[in-house]
C-alpha positions in Angstrom: 1.1 134.0 54.1 3.4 132.5 56.7 3.6 133.8 60.3 7.0 135.4 59.6 5.7 137.1 56.5 2.6 138.4 58.4 4.8 139.8 61.1 7.1 141.4 58.6 4.1 143.0 56.9 2.6 144.2 60.2 6.0 145.8 61.1 6.1 147.5 57.7 2.6 149.0 58.4 3.6 150.0 61.9 6.7 151.8 60.6 4.6 153.5 58.0 2.3 154.7 60.7 5.3 155.8 62.8 6.4 158.1 60.0 2.8 159.2 59.4 2.4 160.2 63.0 5.6 162.2 63.0 4.5 164.1 59.9 1.1 164.6 61.5 2.5 166.1 64.7 4.8 168.4 62.8 2.1 169.6 60.4 -0.6 170.0 63.0 1.7 171.9 65.4 3.0 174.1 62.5 -0.5 175.1 61.6 -1.3 175.7 65.2 1.7 178.1 65.5 0.7 180.0 62.3 -3.0 179.5 61.7 -4.5 178.8 65.1 -5.8 175.3 64.0 -8.4 174.2 66.6 -7.4 171.4 68.9 -10.5 169.5 67.7 -9.0 169.2 64.2 -5.8 167.8 65.6 -7.6 165.3 67.8 -9.7 164.1 64.8 -6.5 163.4 62.9 -5.0 161.6 65.9 -8.1 159.4 66.1 -7.6 158.3 62.5 -4.1 157.1 63.4 -5.4 155.3 66.5 -7.8 153.4 64.4 -5.1 152.3 62.0 -2.9 151.2 64.9 -5.7 149.3 66.5 -6.2 147.3 63.3 -2.7 145.9 63.5 -2.5 142.5 65.1 0.3 141.2 67.2 0.3 142.0 70.9 3.7 140.6 71.7 7.3 141.1 70.7 8.7 143.8 68.4 5.3 144.8 67.0 3.9 145.3 70.4 6.8 147.6 71.3 6.2 149.7 68.2 2.5 150.0 69.1 3.4 151.0 72.7 5.8 153.6 71.4 3.2 155.1 69.1 0.6 155.2 71.9 3.1 157.0 74.2 3.8 159.5 71.5 0.1 160.2 70.9 -0.4 160.7 74.6 2.5 163.1 74.9 1.5 165.0 71.7 -2.1 165.4 72.8 -1.0 166.8 76.1 1.4 169.2 74.4 -1.3 170.5 72.1 -3.7 171.0 74.9 -1.1 173.0 76.8 -0.2 174.9 73.7 -3.8 175.9 72.9 -4.3 177.0 76.5 -1.3 179.2 76.3 -2.3 180.6 72.9 -5.6 181.8 74.3 -3.5 184.0 76.6 -1.6 185.4 73.6 1.3 183.0 73.4 2.6 182.8 69.8 5.1 179.9 70.1 8.2 182.0 70.0 9.0 183.6 73.3 11.5 186.5 72.9 12.3 189.8 74.5 9.8 191.6 72.4 7.0 189.2 73.4 7.9 189.7 77.1 8.0 193.5 76.7 4.6 193.5 75.1 3.2 191.3 77.7 4.4 193.7 80.3 2.6 196.7 78.8 -0.6 194.7 78.0 -0.7 193.4 81.6 0.2 196.7 83.1 -2.1 199.1 84.9 -1.4 202.0 82.5 -2.6 199.9 79.5 -5.7 198.8 81.3 -6.4 202.3 82.4 -5.9 203.5 78.8 -8.3 200.8 77.5 -10.9 201.8 80.1 -10.7 205.4 79.0 -9.1 206.6 82.2 -5.9 207.9 80.7 -5.0 209.3 77.3 -1.5 207.9 76.9 0.5 205.0 78.1 4.1 205.2 79.1 6.6 204.3 76.5 8.3 201.0 76.5 11.6 199.8 75.1 11.5 196.8 72.7 14.8 195.0 72.5 16.1 194.1 69.1 15.8 190.4 68.6 19.3 188.9 67.8 20.0 185.5 66.3 22.5 184.8 69.0 20.5 185.4 72.1 16.9 184.9 71.2 16.6 182.3 68.6 15.4 178.8 69.7 14.1 176.1 67.4 10.5 175.0 68.0 11.2 171.5 69.4 7.7 170.1 69.2 8.3 166.6 70.5 11.1 164.4 71.8 9.2 161.8 73.7 10.8 158.8 71.9 14.3 158.8 70.6 13.2 157.2 67.3 10.2 159.5 66.8 11.0 163.2 66.7 8.9 165.8 65.2 11.2 168.8 64.9 10.0 171.9 63.1 12.9 174.3 62.4 11.2 177.6 61.5 13.5 180.0 59.7 14.7 182.9 61.7 13.8 186.2 60.2 16.9 188.4 60.6 17.2 192.1 59.6 20.1 194.3 58.9 20.3 195.5 62.5 20.9 191.9 63.5 24.2 191.7 61.6 25.4 195.2 62.5 26.9 196.2 65.8 24.4 198.3 67.6 25.6 200.8 70.2 23.6 203.2 72.4 23.7 206.9 71.7 23.3 209.7 74.3 19.8 211.2 74.0 21.2 214.5 75.3 23.3 214.8 72.2 21.2 213.9 69.2 24.1 214.0 66.7 27.2 211.9 66.1 30.6 212.8 64.6 33.0 210.2 63.2 35.9 209.8 60.9 35.2 208.1 57.6 38.1 206.5 55.8 38.5 207.8 52.2 42.0 206.5 51.3 44.3 204.0 52.9 48.1 204.1 52.7 49.8 201.1 54.4 53.6 201.4 54.0 55.1 198.8 56.3 58.6 197.6 55.2 61.8 195.9 56.4 64.5 198.3 57.5 67.9 198.2 59.1 68.3 198.4 62.9 68.8 202.2 62.8 66.7 202.7 59.6 63.6 204.9 59.5 60.3 203.1 59.3 57.9 204.1 56.5 54.9 206.0 57.6 51.3 204.7 57.0 48.4 207.0 56.9 44.7 207.2 56.4 42.9 210.0 54.6 40.0 210.7 56.9 36.9 212.9 56.4 35.0 214.1 59.4 31.2 213.6 59.2 28.4 214.7 61.5 24.8 213.5 61.3 21.8 214.0 63.5 19.3 211.3 64.5 16.7 210.1 62.0 13.3 208.9 63.2 11.9 205.7 61.7 8.4 204.5 62.6 4.8 203.9 61.8 1.4 203.7 63.5 -1.9 201.9 63.1 -5.4 203.0 64.1 -7.1 200.5 66.4 -10.7 200.6 67.4 -11.5 200.7 71.1 -13.3 197.4 70.8 -10.3 195.7 69.3 -8.1 197.3 71.9 -9.7 195.2 74.5 -8.7 192.0 72.6 -5.4 191.2 74.1 -4.5 188.5 71.5 -5.3 190.8 68.5 -3.4 193.7 69.9 -0.3 191.6 70.7 -0.4 190.0 67.3 -0.2 193.4 65.6 2.4 194.7 68.0 4.7 191.7 67.7 4.5 191.3 63.9 3.2 194.0 61.6 4.3 197.2 63.3 7.8 196.2 64.4 8.4 194.4 61.1 7.3 197.5 59.1 9.8 199.7 61.0 12.6 197.1 60.5 11.8 196.9 56.7 12.1 200.7 56.5 15.3 200.4 58.5 16.7 197.8 56.2 16.0 200.0 53.2 17.7 203.0 54.8 20.8 201.0 55.9 21.3 199.7 52.3 19.8 202.4 50.0 19.4 205.7 52.0 20.8 208.6 49.9 21.8 210.8 52.8 19.5 213.6 51.8 16.7 215.1 53.8 15.7 212.6 56.5 17.4 209.6 54.9 20.4 207.7 56.3 23.6 207.1 54.4 23.1 203.7 52.8 25.9 201.2 52.2 25.2 200.7 48.5 25.6 204.5 47.9 29.3 204.4 49.0 30.4 200.8 48.4 32.5 199.9 45.3 30.5 198.3 42.5 31.7 194.7 42.2 31.2 194.3 38.4 33.4 197.4 38.0 36.1 195.7 40.0 35.8 192.6 37.9 35.8 194.3 34.5 38.3 193.9 31.6 39.5 197.4 32.4 38.5 197.8 36.0 40.3 201.1 36.4 42.2 203.7 34.4 45.3 205.4 35.9 45.9 208.7 34.1 49.2 210.5 33.6 50.6 211.7 36.9 49.6 208.5 38.7 53.2 207.2 38.9 56.2 209.1 40.3 59.2 206.7 40.5 60.6 203.3 39.7 63.2 201.3 41.7 65.2 198.1 41.4 63.9 194.9 43.1 65.3 191.4 43.4 68.7 192.2 42.1 67.4 194.3 39.2 65.4 191.4 37.8 62.1 193.1 38.7 60.9 196.7 39.1 59.1 198.5 41.9 56.6 201.1 40.5 55.6 203.8 43.0 52.2 205.6 42.8 52.0 209.3 43.4 49.2 208.8 45.9 47.2 205.9 47.4 44.2 204.9 45.3 40.5 205.1 46.2 40.3 201.3 45.8 42.5 198.3 46.6 45.0 196.8 44.2 45.4 193.1 44.7 48.0 190.5 43.8 47.4 188.9 40.4 45.7 191.9 38.9 46.9 192.7 35.3 48.3 196.2 34.7 49.1 197.6 31.2 51.4 200.6 31.1 51.8 203.2 28.4 54.0 206.3 28.0 57.2 205.2 29.7 60.4 206.1 28.0 61.6 202.5 28.6 59.5 200.5 26.0 59.9 197.3 28.1 57.6 198.8 30.7 54.9 199.5 28.2 53.3 196.0 28.3 50.9 194.0 30.4 52.1 192.5 33.7 50.7 190.6 36.6 51.4 192.7 39.7 52.5 191.9 43.2 51.5 194.4 45.8 54.1 195.6 48.3 52.2 198.5 49.9 49.2 200.6 49.0 51.4 202.8 46.8 54.0 200.3 45.6 53.7 197.4 43.1 56.2 195.0 41.6 56.2 194.1 37.9 58.2 191.2 36.5 60.5 193.1 34.2 64.1 194.1 34.5 64.7 197.5 36.1 65.6 200.5 33.9 66.1 203.9 35.5 63.5 206.5 34.8 63.4 210.1 35.9 60.4 211.5 37.9 59.4 213.4 34.8 59.4 210.3 32.7 57.3 208.5 35.3 54.7 211.3 35.6 53.8 211.0 31.9 53.0 207.3 32.1 49.5 206.0 32.4 48.0 202.5 32.9 44.8 200.4 32.8 44.1 197.7 35.5 42.1 194.5 35.0 40.1 192.9 37.7 42.2 190.1 39.4 39.2 187.7 39.2 38.2 188.5 35.6 37.5 185.3 33.6 38.7 182.9 36.3 35.7 180.5 36.7 34.0 178.0 34.4 30.3 178.8 34.2 30.0 180.8 37.3 26.8 180.6 39.4 25.5 182.9 42.2 27.5 181.2 44.9 30.6 181.6 42.8 29.9 185.4 42.6 29.6 185.5 46.4 32.8 183.5 46.8 34.5 185.9 44.5 33.2 188.9 46.4 34.5 187.4 49.7 37.9 186.8 48.0 38.1 190.4 46.7 37.2 191.8 50.2 39.6 189.5 52.0 42.5 190.6 49.6 41.7 194.1 50.9 41.9 192.7 54.5 38.1 192.7 55.1 36.1 189.7 56.0 32.4 189.9 55.1 30.0 189.1 58.0 26.8 188.8 55.9 25.1 189.3 52.6 21.8 191.0 51.8 19.6 189.3 49.1 16.1 189.7 47.7 13.9 186.8 49.0 13.1 185.8 45.4 16.8 185.4 44.6 17.2 183.4 47.8 14.5 181.0 46.5 16.0 180.9 43.0 19.5 180.1 44.3 18.1 177.4 46.6 16.5 175.7 43.7 19.5 175.7 41.3 20.3 172.2 40.0 23.1 170.6 38.0 22.7 169.1 34.5 21.4 165.9 36.0 18.6 167.7 37.9 20.3 167.3 41.3 20.1 170.3 43.8 23.3 172.1 44.1 22.7 172.9 47.7 24.2 176.4 47.5 22.2 177.6 50.5 22.3 175.9 53.8 20.3 176.3 57.0 21.9 176.4 60.4 19.7 176.9 63.5 17.0 178.4 61.3 19.3 181.0 59.6 20.2 180.6 55.9 23.8 180.8 54.8 25.6 181.1 51.4 29.3 180.5 51.2 29.4 180.2 55.0 28.0 183.7 55.7 24.5 184.5 56.9 21.9 185.8 54.5 19.7 188.8 55.3 16.4 188.6 53.3 15.6 192.2 52.3 12.4 192.9 50.3 13.8 196.2 49.1 16.9 194.7 47.5 16.4 194.7 43.7 16.1 191.4 42.0 19.5 190.1 40.9 21.4 192.4 43.2 23.4 191.8 46.4 25.2 193.8 49.0 28.0 192.1 51.0 30.5 193.3 53.5 31.9 193.5 57.0 28.7 195.0 58.6 30.1 194.3 62.1 33.2 196.5 61.8 32.7 198.7 58.8 29.6 200.5 60.2 27.5 200.9 63.4 23.9 201.4 64.1 23.7 204.0 66.8 20.4 203.8 68.6 19.3 206.8 70.5 16.0 205.4 71.4 15.1 201.8 71.1 12.0 200.6 69.3 9.3 202.3 71.4 5.6 201.5 71.6 3.0 204.0 72.7 -0.7 204.5 72.5 -2.3 207.9 71.8 -5.7 209.4 71.1 -6.9 212.8 70.2 -10.3 214.4 69.3 -10.3 213.1 65.7 -9.6 209.5 66.9 -12.2 209.9 69.7 -14.8 210.8 67.2 -14.0 207.5 65.3 -13.8 205.4 68.5 -10.1 204.7 67.8 -6.6 205.1 69.2 -3.2 205.1 67.5 -0.6 202.4 68.3 2.8 204.0 67.4 6.1 202.2 67.0 9.2 204.2 66.3 12.9 204.6 67.0 15.7 207.2 66.6 19.0 206.1 65.0 22.2 207.2 63.2 24.1 205.0 60.8 27.8 205.9 60.4 29.8 204.1 57.7 33.4 204.1 58.8 35.0 202.3 55.9 33.4 202.1 52.5 36.1 199.6 51.3 34.6 197.0 53.7 31.5 196.6 51.4 30.6 195.6 47.8 27.4 196.1 45.8 26.9 193.9 42.8 24.7 192.5 40.0 24.6 188.7 39.7 24.2 188.5 36.0 27.0 191.0 35.2 29.4 189.4 37.7 28.7 185.9 36.4 29.6 187.0 32.9 32.8 188.7 34.0 33.9 185.8 36.1 33.1 183.0 33.6 35.7 181.7 31.2 
């Protein structure tokens, strides 16, 4: 082997070790974040790499630079892990956020210490801020010592429904909320002469009032474990708040508005497969009251008797029956003028109001049979298109975590990943909108909509933490850690949302 070949081989080995070290740092740190891997285990792995580096010859030139770089990385990484393990012993979990700081405050406070020591029966309540993707997420940047050796571990950010809904405070003195829910929309803008009368637009509103609903849980903790700061903080930061947020997710999406349940989005939102169907809607006799000339009589304006409880969109196919003019009794692609006026491409023929009132029609979904072999992302794109035609822009989509995994793994006929789901700053996106992973979402279903503007989460009390004991707990040497909140969930506009089934929608979309 020549000297040049030897150096080339050594450089190849060094580069391999470089990659191995980066993988080692990421894996070891990841385990330390999640599983509390002892520092000794990490050090043992590092020592193996050191031995392999020491076996490489060449103390000058490019190879020496590589070895020096690796040594610097090892030194920096070891220091990082030592610091991290020291922090973790104090309860640091690798993801500082407002909730963590709030729990630190109560665990370090005199009231908690007094409670643990048996000097008081109850701590004061504390407010846990909701963790939002915008303000609290930071990636776990494990190491950036060398520009060519970076171990970056982007942990996925767990977002809940509250993180994609505008949350506003409620007044605790008035534990109820009244709002106007949009039931029908009638937008009638038109061009008129200088002195002409503008058409009136209107909204059919329904006044609704709801009182606060309490969502929460508690866990018994022994007095012995109560003195373990790390254990208590782990439970308070993960299991209890997550349990409450899971229950909150379910209520926001599926609450049936009976008893102590919220009014869920899927209970009022249009069903997407219905909007896509061959006959999406039926308009019975009495639905139409007039026809008028348009575009010099080459087309006809058909006026509805009242605005519909859904949105008609350009391109939808309508089939009339019952008009005295037989030319009207056919299928047409419609153009929407207003919420009560559509244009059909057939020459105008006068009809009396009585002749219009006996006419009926069926309407096909505008997106019916428009895509070749539709997949799940196509369904989401179609839902976005449908909502945008109704002037609503979806802000997020709720999916079951199994469906998220399944969509991520979809491949083309050559076995190549389709890449339908992307990750940006730890948050997963499909069709450029963020995904909320919801365990309670049925497999194969989705809920999509403008959660920022179509509804609010009114929070009368934030996520509160308190400790309590009574005689029964005293007898068992336990206390109760309680996490709870009080909220109201008003839905202002049901048309801003869709609820759908992937399988049915794919069939209806596919040519």
